[in-house]
C-alpha positions in Angstrom: 86.1 -6.9 88.7 88.6 -5.5 86.3 91.8 -7.5 86.6 93.9 -4.8 84.9 94.3 -3.1 88.3 96.0 -6.2 89.6 98.6 -6.8 86.9 102.3 -7.1 87.4 104.0 -4.4 85.4 107.8 -4.9 85.5 108.4 -1.8 83.4 106.7 0.4 86.0 109.0 -1.1 88.6 112.1 -0.2 86.7 111.0 3.4 86.4 110.7 3.7 90.2 112.8 6.7 91.3 114.9 4.6 93.6 115.7 1.1 94.6 112.8 -0.7 96.2 112.5 -4.0 98.0 109.7 -5.8 96.2 108.2 -8.9 97.6 106.6 -11.7 95.6 103.3 -12.7 97.1 101.6 -16.0 96.6 98.7 -16.2 94.1 96.5 -17.0 97.2 97.4 -13.7 98.8 96.7 -11.7 95.6 93.4 -13.6 95.1 92.4 -12.7 98.7 93.3 -9.1 98.2 91.2 -9.0 95.0 88.3 -10.6 96.8 88.5 -8.3 99.8 88.7 -5.2 97.7 86.1 -6.2 95.1 83.6 -7.1 97.8 83.9 -3.6 99.4 81.0 -1.4 98.1 83.5 1.5 97.5 85.6 -0.6 95.0 83.7 0.4 91.9 84.2 4.1 92.6 87.9 3.4 93.4 88.3 1.7 90.0 86.6 4.6 88.3 89.0 7.0 89.9 92.0 4.9 88.9 90.7 4.7 85.3 89.9 8.5 85.2 93.3 9.6 86.4 96.0 7.7 84.6 98.9 9.4 86.5 97.4 8.7 89.9 99.2 6.2 92.1 97.0 4.2 94.4 98.5 2.0 97.1 96.6 -0.2 99.6 98.4 0.0 103.0 97.6 -0.6 106.6 95.5 -3.2 108.4 93.7 -4.8 105.5 97.0 -5.6 103.7 98.6 -6.7 107.0 95.8 -9.0 107.8 95.7 -10.6 104.3 99.5 -11.2 104.5 98.9 -12.9 107.9 96.1 -15.0 106.4 93.5 -13.5 108.8 90.0 -13.7 107.5 87.6 -11.0 108.5 85.4 -8.3 107.1 87.4 -5.0 107.3 85.8 -2.0 108.8 88.1 0.4 106.9 90.7 0.6 104.2 93.8 2.8 103.9 95.0 4.1 100.6 98.0 6.3 99.9 97.6 8.5 96.8 100.5 9.8 94.9 101.5 11.1 91.4 99.5 13.5 89.4 95.8 14.2 90.0 95.5 13.6 93.7 93.3 16.7 94.4 91.1 15.9 91.3 90.7 12.3 92.5 89.7 13.5 96.0 87.1 15.7 94.3 85.8 12.7 92.4 85.5 10.7 95.7 83.6 13.6 97.2 81.1 13.6 94.4 80.5 9.9 94.8 80.0 9.7 98.6 80.8 11.6 101.7 84.4 13.0 102.1 85.4 14.2 105.6 88.7 14.4 107.5 89.8 11.7 109.8 91.5 12.2 113.2 94.9 12.7 111.7 93.8 15.1 109.0 93.7 12.9 106.0 90.6 12.7 103.9 88.2 10.0 104.9 85.7 8.7 102.3 82.4 7.0 103.0 81.0 5.3 99.9 77.3 6.0 99.4 76.2 2.3 99.5 78.2 1.3 102.5 77.0 1.1 106.1 79.7 2.6 108.2 82.8 1.4 106.5 85.2 4.0 105.1 88.6 4.5 103.6 91.3 6.9 104.5 92.8 8.6 101.4 96.3 9.7 102.4 97.9 12.1 99.9 101.6 11.0 100.0 103.1 14.5 99.5 101.0 15.8 102.5 101.9 12.9 104.8 104.4 13.9 107.4 104.7 11.8 110.5 107.4 13.9 112.1 110.4 12.8 110.1 110.4 14.4 106.7 108.1 15.5 104.0 107.2 12.5 101.8 107.8 12.5 98.1 106.8 8.9 97.3 105.4 5.7 98.7 108.8 4.6 100.1 109.0 7.8 102.1 105.5 7.3 103.5 106.1 3.6 104.4 109.4 4.5 106.2 107.4 6.7 108.5 104.8 4.1 109.5 104.6 3.1 113.2 105.5 -0.6 112.8 107.4 -2.5 110.1 104.4 -4.9 109.7 102.3 -1.9 108.6 105.0 -0.5 106.3 103.9 -2.6 103.3 102.0 -1.3 100.2 100.2 -2.9 97.4 100.1 -0.9 94.1 96.7 -1.2 92.7 97.8 -0.1 89.3 100.9 -2.4 88.8 100.2 -5.2 91.2 103.6 -4.6 92.9 104.3 -4.9 96.6 106.5 -2.4 98.4 108.3 -3.6 101.6 111.1 -1.3 102.4 111.3 -2.3 106.1 111.0 -6.1 105.7 107.6 -5.8 107.3 106.3 -9.0 105.6 109.1 -11.0 107.1 108.4 -9.5 110.6 104.7 -10.3 110.2 105.3 -13.9 109.2 107.7 -14.3 112.1 105.2 -12.6 114.5 107.7 -9.9 115.3 106.5 -6.4 116.1 109.2 -3.9 115.3 108.9 -0.1 115.6 
């Protein structure tokens, strides 16, 4: 596994277009995320895409991240990634050339790695994500449209930063479900 995708880049955080509430996760949480991702058969292709498109933003969101924060141990059936920045369409084409790319029930691309047996990932282009409130421009816009605060957390695979604009981590740890 290439640890450069799990680094903490403070400069990238300062260049963020607006104030963001970052959370500091324990080394155990980050190690678990690394393990879950690197054990997924689609991870090598994901790393290739991140390496090939230097301006592409890739964020892990959804159930896998929520479960890791909660300390739950299971083999995930799917992964959710939000894609932003430059090169989203080219990255989707690369995923399509390295597996099977279809569309999920909500219209986002769903990628099935060639060596996996039934597991997939949803690849959600941030600028095309609109859940009824407004057109998203960045990961914060997307997270602010998630259904529950506990799902509104993102892990930046490029910088290692966590985004938590709705205090979802706090709600998760308190076992509070807030819409």
